[in-house]
C-alpha positions in Angstrom: 310.4 202.7 143.0 310.4 203.6 139.3 310.0 199.9 138.4 307.0 199.6 140.6 305.5 202.7 138.9 306.0 201.1 135.5 304.4 197.9 136.6 301.3 199.8 137.9 301.0 201.7 134.7 301.3 198.5 132.6 298.5 196.9 134.7 296.3 199.9 134.2 296.9 199.7 130.5 296.0 196.0 130.4 292.8 196.4 132.4 291.6 199.6 130.7 290.8 198.2 127.2 288.6 195.4 128.7 286.5 197.8 130.7 286.3 200.2 127.8 285.2 197.5 125.5 282.5 196.4 128.0 281.2 200.0 128.4 281.2 200.4 124.6 279.2 197.1 124.2 276.7 198.3 126.9 276.3 201.7 125.1 275.7 199.9 121.8 273.0 197.7 123.4 271.3 200.8 124.8 271.6 202.7 121.5 270.0 199.9 119.4 266.4 200.6 120.3 267.1 204.3 120.0 268.3 203.8 116.5 265.1 201.9 115.6 262.9 204.7 117.0 265.1 207.3 115.3 264.5 205.4 112.0 260.7 205.6 112.7 260.9 209.3 113.5 263.0 210.0 110.4 260.6 208.2 108.1 257.7 210.2 109.7 259.6 213.4 109.1 260.2 212.4 105.5 256.5 211.6 105.1 255.7 215.0 106.6 258.1 216.6 104.1 256.7 214.8 101.0 253.1 214.0 102.1 251.8 216.7 104.5 248.2 215.9 103.5 248.6 212.5 105.1 249.2 214.1 108.5 246.4 216.6 108.1 243.9 213.8 107.4 
């Protein structure tokens, strides 16, 4: 019985990293456009900090 339990645990450990890697890859692919838009927003914020007259124009 204990041997069967160990086998199950080992199988779970083997399959878990693959699925985790896949989900991580998916998250990265989703996050990529957000990162681009965030860069845009951050540059706009910096422009607002340094050149407020540009926005009021």
